[in-house]
Structures are given as C-alpha cells and as structure tokens.
C-alpha positions in Angstrom: -120.4 -127.7 -19.7 -123.1 -125.2 -19.6 -122.7 -122.0 -17.6 -125.6 -123.0 -15.3 -123.9 -126.3 -14.5 -120.6 -124.5 -13.9 -122.2 -122.0 -11.4 -124.1 -124.9 -9.7 -120.9 -126.8 -9.3 -119.3 -123.7 -7.7 -122.3 -123.4 -5.3 -122.0 -127.1 -4.4 -118.3 -126.8 -3.8 -118.7 -123.7 -1.6 -121.5 -125.3 0.3 -119.2 -128.3 1.1 -116.5 -125.8 2.3 -118.9 -124.5 5.0 -118.1 -127.6 7.1 -114.4 -126.8 7.1 -115.1 -123.1 7.6 -117.0 -124.0 10.8 -114.1 -126.2 11.9 -111.7 -123.4 11.2 -113.7 -121.0 13.3 -113.4 -123.4 16.2 -109.6 -123.3 15.9 -108.8 -126.2 13.5 -105.9 -124.8 11.4 -105.9 -127.7 8.9 -109.5 -126.9 8.1 -108.4 -123.4 7.3 -106.0 -124.7 4.8 -108.9 -126.6 3.1 -111.0 -123.5 3.1 -108.2 -121.5 1.5 -107.9 -124.2 -1.2 -111.7 -124.2 -1.8 -111.5 -120.4 -2.2 -108.7 -120.7 -4.7 -110.6 -123.3 -6.6 -113.7 -121.0 -6.6 -111.7 -118.2 -8.0 -110.5 -120.4 -10.8 -114.0 -121.7 -11.5 -115.3 -118.1 -11.5 -112.7 -117.2 -14.1 -113.7 -120.2 -16.2 -117.4 -119.0 -16.0 -116.3 -115.5 -17.1 -114.4 -116.9 -20.1 -117.3 -119.1 -21.1 -119.8 -116.3 -21.0 -117.5 -114.1 -23.0 -117.0 -116.8 -25.6 -120.7 -117.3 -25.8 -121.2 -113.5 -26.2 -118.6 -113.4 -29.0 -120.0 -116.4 -30.8 
C-alpha cells in the first residue's frame, strides 16, 4: 500500500470517528469507547506510515 493511500485511510477513519466524538460530547459513554478505539487505531496506522517512509528512505 502506498504512503498516500495509508494517510488517506487514516483521514477517512478519523472523519468517521467524528460522528462518535459528537455523540460522546452529548454524554454517550459508549461512543467515547469507540472514539478511544479509533484513536488507538490511528496511532497504530501512524506508526505504520512512519515505518513505511523509513523503509522507503533506506531502500
């Protein structure tokens, strides 16, 4: 997967998490759990992007 595609997927996933973030702000604690999971997934995806960019640089 290209770095551009990886970043676009992160953007799409975070955009989808906005719905749950709004629900959380209104007091829905289950939505907060989904937001936390989305943030954890984003962190892992960001690390994958970093690894890919480093690998491309070293290639």
